[in-house]
C-alpha positions as CSV (number, residue, x, y, z in Angstrom):
1,M,5.6,55.5,-22.5
2,T,2.6,55.2,-24.1
3,A,4.0,53.6,-27.2
4,T,5.3,51.2,-24.5
5,L,1.9,50.6,-23.0
6,A,0.4,50.0,-26.3
7,G,2.8,47.3,-27.2
8,V,2.1,45.6,-23.9
9,C,-1.6,45.9,-24.5
10,Y,-1.6,44.6,-28.1
11,L,0.5,41.6,-26.8
12,F,-2.3,40.8,-24.3
13,G,-5.2,41.4,-26.7
14,L,-6.0,45.0,-25.4
15,K,-5.4,47.0,-28.5
16,D,-9.0,48.4,-28.6
17,D,-8.6,49.7,-24.9
18,V,-5.5,51.5,-25.2
19,L,-6.6,54.8,-26.7
20,P,-9.3,55.7,-24.1
21,F,-6.4,55.3,-21.5
22,S,-3.6,56.7,-23.2
23,I,-2.0,58.6,-20.2
24,S,1.6,58.0,-18.7
25,F,2.2,54.2,-17.4
26,R,3.6,55.4,-14.6
27,R,0.2,56.9,-13.0
28,R,-1.8,53.7,-13.6
29,S,-2.5,51.6,-10.8
30,V,-3.9,48.0,-10.8
31,G,-7.2,49.0,-9.7
32,K,-7.4,51.4,-13.0
33,L,-6.1,48.6,-15.3
34,M,-9.0,46.1,-13.8
35,L,-11.5,48.9,-15.4
36,I,-10.3,47.5,-19.0
37,P,-12.9,45.2,-20.2
38,S,-10.5,42.5,-21.5
39,V,-8.4,42.6,-18.6
40,R,-11.5,41.8,-16.4
41,R,-12.5,39.1,-18.9
42,S,-9.0,37.4,-18.7
43,F,-8.9,37.5,-15.2
44,S,-12.6,36.0,-15.1
45,F,-11.2,33.1,-17.1
46,L,-8.1,32.7,-15.3
47,L,-9.9,32.1,-11.8
48,F,-12.3,30.2,-13.4
49,F,-9.7,28.0,-14.6
50,L,-7.8,27.6,-11.5
51,L,-11.1,26.9,-9.7
52,S,-12.2,24.1,-12.3
53,I,-8.7,22.4,-11.8
54,S,-8.7,22.3,-8.1
55,S,-12.2,20.8,-8.2
56,A,-11.1,18.2,-10.7
57,W,-7.9,17.5,-8.3
58,R,-10.0,16.9,-5.4
59,T,-12.5,14.8,-7.4
60,A,-9.5,12.8,-8.6
61,T,-8.0,12.4,-5.0
62,A,-11.2,11.5,-3.4
63,Q,-11.5,8.4,-6.0
64,T,-8.1,7.5,-5.3
65,L,-8.5,7.2,-1.4
66,K,-12.0,5.5,-2.1
67,N,-12.4,2.2,-0.2
68,I,-8.7,2.0,0.8
69,E,-7.8,0.3,4.0
70,G,-5.0,0.6,6.4
71,A,-4.4,-2.5,8.9
72,V,-2.0,-3.7,11.4
73,S,-2.2,-7.0,12.9
74,V,-0.4,-9.4,15.3
75,F,-0.4,-13.0,14.5
76,G,1.0,-16.5,15.8
77,Q,2.6,-18.8,13.3
78,T,2.9,-22.5,13.0
79,T,5.3,-23.8,10.3
80,G,5.1,-27.5,9.1
81,T,7.8,-30.0,9.5
82,T,9.7,-31.5,6.4
83,N,11.3,-34.8,6.5
84,A,13.1,-35.7,3.2
85,N,16.6,-36.1,1.7
86,G,17.9,-37.6,5.0
87,V,17.1,-34.3,6.7
88,R,14.4,-33.3,9.2
89,D,13.6,-29.9,9.4
90,H,11.3,-28.8,12.3
91,P,10.9,-25.3,12.7
92,T,9.7,-23.2,16.4
93,E,6.3,-21.3,16.7
94,S,6.4,-17.5,17.1
95,M,4.6,-14.3,17.2
96,G,4.8,-11.7,14.6
97,A,3.5,-8.3,13.1
98,L,1.5,-7.9,9.9
99,A,1.0,-4.6,8.1
100,T,-1.4,-4.4,5.2
101,V,-2.8,-1.7,2.5
102,R,-5.7,-2.7,0.4
103,Q,-8.2,-1.3,-2.2
104,S,-11.6,-2.5,-3.4
105,F,-12.9,-1.0,-6.6
106,H,-15.4,-3.8,-6.6
107,P,-16.6,-6.5,-4.3
108,W,-15.1,-9.4,-6.9
109,L,-11.9,-6.8,-7.9
110,G,-9.0,-5.6,-5.4
111,Y,-5.7,-5.7,-4.1
112,E,-3.9,-5.8,-1.1
113,V,-0.1,-5.1,-0.4
114,N,1.5,-6.9,2.9
115,Y,4.3,-6.8,4.9
116,S,5.1,-8.9,8.3
117,Y,7.8,-10.0,10.2
118,T,8.4,-12.8,12.7
119,R,11.2,-14.7,14.0
120,F,11.8,-18.4,14.3
121,T,14.2,-21.3,14.6
122,E,14.7,-23.8,12.2
123,R,15.5,-27.0,13.8
124,F,17.6,-29.5,11.5
125,S,18.4,-33.1,12.3
126,T,22.0,-32.7,10.9
127,I,23.3,-30.2,12.8
128,P,23.3,-29.8,16.7
129,F,22.2,-26.6,16.5
130,G,18.9,-24.6,15.4
131,V,19.0,-21.6,12.8
132,Q,17.7,-18.7,14.1
133,N,15.8,-16.4,11.5
134,N,14.3,-12.9,11.1
135,V,11.7,-13.7,8.6
136,H,10.7,-10.8,6.2
137,E,7.5,-11.3,4.0
138,V,6.6,-8.7,1.1
139,S,3.3,-9.7,-0.9
140,V,0.9,-8.7,-3.2
141,A,-2.4,-10.6,-3.7
142,Y,-5.8,-10.5,-5.6
143,L,-8.6,-9.3,-3.4
144,L,-12.4,-10.5,-3.1
145,Q,-14.9,-9.1,-0.7
146,G,-18.1,-10.7,-0.2
147,P,-21.4,-8.3,0.9
148,T,-22.0,-7.2,4.2
149,L,-23.9,-9.8,6.3
150,P,-26.8,-8.7,8.6
151,I,-25.1,-10.3,11.4
152,L,-22.9,-7.4,13.1
153,G,-22.1,-6.1,10.0
154,L,-19.4,-8.7,9.0
155,Q,-18.0,-8.6,5.6
156,P,-15.8,-11.7,4.6
157,F,-13.1,-11.8,2.4
158,G,-10.5,-13.9,0.4
159,A,-7.2,-13.3,-1.4
160,V,-4.5,-15.3,-3.4
161,G,-1.1,-13.8,-4.1
162,T,2.5,-14.1,-4.1
163,G,5.7,-12.4,-3.1
164,A,9.1,-12.8,-1.4
165,L,10.0,-14.7,1.9
166,I,13.7,-13.2,3.3
167,F,14.8,-15.6,6.0
168,L,17.7,-13.9,7.3
169,P,19.6,-15.8,9.8
170,T,20.3,-13.8,13.1
171,T,23.9,-12.6,13.9
172,V,24.2,-14.6,17.2
173,G,21.6,-17.8,16.5
174,G,21.8,-18.0,12.9
175,Q,25.2,-20.0,12.6
176,K,26.6,-17.7,10.0
177,Y,24.2,-19.1,7.2
178,N,23.6,-16.8,4.1
179,K,20.3,-15.2,3.7
180,Q,17.7,-17.0,1.5
181,T,14.7,-15.8,-0.3
182,R,11.6,-17.8,-1.2
183,V,8.8,-17.3,-3.5
184,P,5.3,-18.6,-1.7
185,V,1.7,-18.7,-2.8
186,L,-0.2,-16.7,-0.3
187,Y,-3.9,-17.4,0.6
188,E,-5.9,-15.7,2.7
189,V,-9.8,-15.9,4.3
190,G,-11.2,-13.5,6.9
191,V,-13.7,-11.2,8.3
192,N,-14.1,-7.5,8.9
193,C,-16.1,-6.5,11.8
194,P,-16.9,-2.8,12.0
195,V,-16.7,-1.2,15.5
196,I,-18.9,2.2,16.1
197,T,-18.5,3.2,12.2
198,S,-17.8,1.4,9.0
199,H,-14.6,3.1,8.6
200,L,-13.1,1.6,11.7
201,G,-13.0,-1.9,12.8
202,L,-11.4,-5.7,13.7
203,R,-10.1,-8.0,11.4
204,F,-9.8,-11.6,11.8
205,Q,-8.2,-14.1,9.2
206,Y,-6.0,-16.7,8.5
207,R,-3.2,-16.6,6.2
208,G,-1.3,-19.8,4.7
209,L,2.4,-19.5,3.0
210,L,3.2,-22.7,0.8
211,Y,6.9,-22.4,-0.3
212,K,9.9,-24.6,-0.6
213,A,11.5,-25.1,2.7
214,P,14.7,-22.9,3.2
215,D,18.0,-25.0,3.1
216,F,20.6,-21.9,3.4
217,D,22.4,-23.2,0.3
218,T,23.9,-26.0,2.2
219,P,23.7,-29.3,1.1
220,A,23.4,-30.9,4.9
221,L,20.4,-28.7,5.4
222,T,18.4,-29.5,2.0
223,T,15.0,-31.3,2.2
224,N,14.0,-29.8,-1.6
225,A,10.7,-30.4,0.2
226,R,7.8,-27.8,0.4
227,R,6.0,-26.6,3.6
228,Q,3.2,-24.7,4.8
229,T,3.1,-21.4,7.1
230,S,-0.1,-21.3,8.7
231,E,-0.9,-17.6,10.3
232,L,-4.0,-16.6,12.6
233,S,-4.0,-12.8,13.2
234,L,-6.2,-10.2,15.0
235,G,-5.9,-6.6,14.0
236,A,-7.4,-3.3,13.5
237,Y,-8.2,-1.6,10.1
238,L,-9.0,2.3,9.1
239,R,-11.1,2.5,5.7
240,F,-11.0,6.1,4.1
């Protein structure tokens, strides 16, 4: 058994400590093992290493979450009428919801990711019934944030980006037309207004989306024209 202990100690760098403790391995306890100087050094190093990793992980996590904001807003949208190719398309107005995650590394360097949903109807001059759509927006944008103003602590911002607008005709009001996706140019201007603390506030913004009008792959609905959707939104944000 002493030979076995000697081999184990040799593997862990404890060769010099075996001789004074060459009693049966079965009678040794963890407490007695900790009396060996090299064991104490090994455990001290391991503890220091684990604490260093934990501290570095907390620091990296804090840096990753720094200046991240989550926001939820409601908006009202209006979409311009298109009239081309012998087809007139006059969309209805609607309300919708917008969710945004954004992060600012510097006032001139940031990004945001958006998802929004609304429902409205395309009214074409060439068919007797409108085409009702569920409209989903998924977009990313480059974010610019201005300095905080002395008036109420307001912080202006602007963004420009792109993404996808998915027009999904509804089961009943969609007249069985196919889904269609458009690629918009997105631009935003707005202002953050802190409430009580800098981590919580209200957001007012205008969003514009420029894209080709949907035609649902149907020649009778095709205008080949571009149009603009305008959204005025009000929401709340939480900054980490």
